[in-house]
C-alpha positions as CSV (number, residue, x, y, z in Angstrom):
1,K,120.8,83.0,87.5
2,R,120.1,80.0,89.7
3,I,120.8,80.4,93.4
4,N,123.0,78.2,95.5
5,E,121.0,75.9,97.8
6,K,123.0,77.2,100.8
7,T,121.1,80.5,100.4
8,G,117.7,78.9,100.0
9,L,115.4,76.2,101.3
10,P,117.0,72.8,101.4
11,K,115.8,70.3,98.8
12,D,114.5,67.7,101.2
13,V,112.4,70.3,103.0
14,A,111.0,71.8,99.8
15,L,110.0,68.4,98.5
16,R,108.2,67.3,101.6
17,L,106.3,70.6,102.0
18,P,103.5,69.8,99.4
19,K,102.5,66.7,101.3
20,E,102.6,68.5,104.6
21,F,100.6,71.3,103.2
22,H,98.0,68.8,101.9
23,E,97.9,67.0,105.2
24,A,97.4,70.3,107.1
25,G,94.5,71.3,104.8
26,V,96.3,74.2,103.2
27,P,94.1,75.1,100.2
28,S,96.6,77.3,98.3
29,I,100.1,78.7,98.1
30,E,101.7,81.6,96.5
31,L,105.3,81.5,95.2
32,T,106.8,84.9,95.5
33,G,109.6,86.5,97.5
34,G,112.4,89.0,97.8
35,G,113.6,87.7,94.5
36,E,112.6,85.4,91.7
37,P,111.0,82.2,93.0
38,L,111.5,80.4,89.7
39,V,115.3,80.4,90.0
40,Y,115.1,78.2,93.0
41,P,117.4,75.3,92.1
42,Y,114.8,72.6,92.8
43,I,111.7,74.5,91.4
44,V,111.0,71.7,88.8
45,E,111.1,69.0,91.4
46,F,109.0,71.1,93.8
47,L,106.3,71.8,91.1
48,D,106.2,68.1,90.2
49,E,105.6,67.2,93.9
50,L,103.1,70.0,94.4
51,G,101.2,68.7,91.3
52,N,100.4,65.5,93.2
53,Y,98.0,67.4,95.5
54,P,94.9,69.5,95.0
55,I,96.6,72.7,96.2
56,E,95.9,75.9,94.2
57,L,99.0,77.7,93.1
58,S,99.7,81.4,92.5
59,I,103.0,82.8,91.3
60,V,104.6,86.3,91.1
61,T,107.5,86.2,88.7
62,Q,109.6,88.5,86.6
63,G,108.9,86.1,83.8
64,A,112.4,85.4,82.4
65,S,112.6,82.0,84.1
66,M,109.1,80.9,83.2
67,S,110.6,78.2,80.9
68,E,108.6,75.7,78.9
69,K,109.9,73.1,81.4
70,I,108.3,75.0,84.3
71,Q,105.1,75.8,82.3
72,E,104.6,72.1,81.7
73,R,104.7,71.4,85.4
74,I,102.4,74.0,86.9
75,K,99.2,72.3,88.0
76,N,96.3,74.0,89.7
77,L,97.6,77.4,88.7
78,K,94.9,79.9,89.7
79,W,96.7,83.2,89.0
80,I,100.1,84.4,87.9
81,R,101.4,87.9,87.9
82,F,104.4,88.9,85.7
83,S,106.3,91.9,87.0
84,V,107.2,93.6,83.7
85,D,107.5,97.3,84.6
86,A,108.4,98.4,81.1
87,M,107.3,98.4,77.5
88,T,110.8,98.5,75.8
89,P,113.9,96.4,76.1
90,E,115.9,99.4,77.1
91,T,113.6,100.5,79.9
92,H,113.2,96.9,81.1
93,S,117.0,96.7,81.3
94,K,117.2,99.9,83.4
95,V,114.3,99.0,85.7
96,H,115.3,95.3,86.3
97,R,119.0,95.7,85.9
98,V,119.2,92.9,83.4
99,P,120.4,92.7,79.8
100,S,118.0,94.3,77.3
101,S,117.5,90.9,75.6
102,V,115.6,89.7,78.7
103,F,112.6,91.8,77.8
104,N,111.8,89.7,74.7
105,V,112.2,86.5,76.7
106,V,109.7,87.8,79.2
107,I,107.2,88.7,76.5
108,R,107.7,85.4,74.8
109,N,107.0,83.5,78.0
110,I,103.9,85.5,78.8
111,K,102.5,84.8,75.3
112,A,103.4,81.1,75.7
113,L,101.5,80.9,79.0
114,V,98.5,82.8,77.6
115,N,98.4,80.3,74.7
116,R,98.3,77.3,77.1
117,Q,94.9,78.5,78.1
118,I,95.1,77.0,81.6
119,K,91.6,76.5,82.9
120,D,90.4,79.0,85.5
121,C,93.9,80.7,85.6
122,K,94.1,84.5,85.6
123,I,97.2,86.0,84.0
124,G,98.2,89.4,85.1
125,I,100.8,92.0,84.6
126,S,102.3,94.3,87.3
127,M,103.7,97.7,86.4
128,V,105.5,99.6,89.2
129,V,105.5,103.2,87.9
130,T,108.8,105.0,88.4
131,K,110.7,107.9,87.0
132,N,112.4,105.5,84.6
133,N,109.2,104.1,83.0
134,Y,106.2,106.4,83.6
135,M,106.3,107.5,79.9
136,E,105.5,103.9,78.8
137,M,102.6,103.1,81.1
138,E,99.8,104.3,78.7
139,K,100.9,101.7,76.1
140,A,101.0,98.8,78.6
141,A,97.3,98.1,79.0
142,P,96.3,97.8,75.3
143,F,99.5,95.9,74.5
144,F,99.0,93.2,77.2
145,M,95.2,93.0,76.8
146,D,95.7,92.4,73.1
147,M,98.1,89.6,74.1
148,G,95.3,88.0,76.1
149,V,96.2,88.7,79.7
150,D,93.3,89.1,82.1
151,N,94.5,92.2,84.1
152,I,97.1,94.8,84.7
153,R,98.1,96.4,87.9
154,Y,99.8,99.7,88.2
155,T,101.4,100.8,91.5
156,F,103.8,103.6,92.4
157,V,107.2,103.0,93.9
158,Y,107.3,103.7,97.6
159,D,109.6,106.4,98.9
160,P,109.8,108.2,102.2
161,Q,108.7,111.6,100.6
162,G,105.5,110.0,99.3
163,D,105.8,111.3,95.7
164,G,107.0,108.1,94.1
165,A,110.4,109.7,93.5
166,M,108.8,111.5,90.6
167,S,108.4,115.2,89.8
168,P,104.9,116.8,89.6
169,D,105.2,116.9,85.8
170,Q,105.9,113.2,85.7
């Protein structure tokens, strides 16, 4: 779902940032946030403008919005991490609160990016281990490594009790 510009960075500001970053000597940027950076309504225009400068790019994404249109525009991509957190459509739906069909879109987009073989770009997977997905974690590394990703990161969900909201058996 695309966000309304009123809740995000105005287009004119976003499109002048790459030049300002370059002029300030900023060597790299990371697109991430408290949500999905690729649903920003002007992401295509921003990536086009960023591609005019030798600024290294990193992205953290849930992967569903990593369309071919976006993939074609990412220049100087050094690393990308897909927050997948599941190995089945059902679990992905539960963890990300999206329709189960989104899981296959994410997997397709990861495969497409791997197949692009972007020079010097590391493709990673993030798996936040929770009580809803811990039973799928063992399958993740071989699945994604066979796909051609470079790394996988496992982390536990934070909770005030310090147990990852999981039982000792989990």
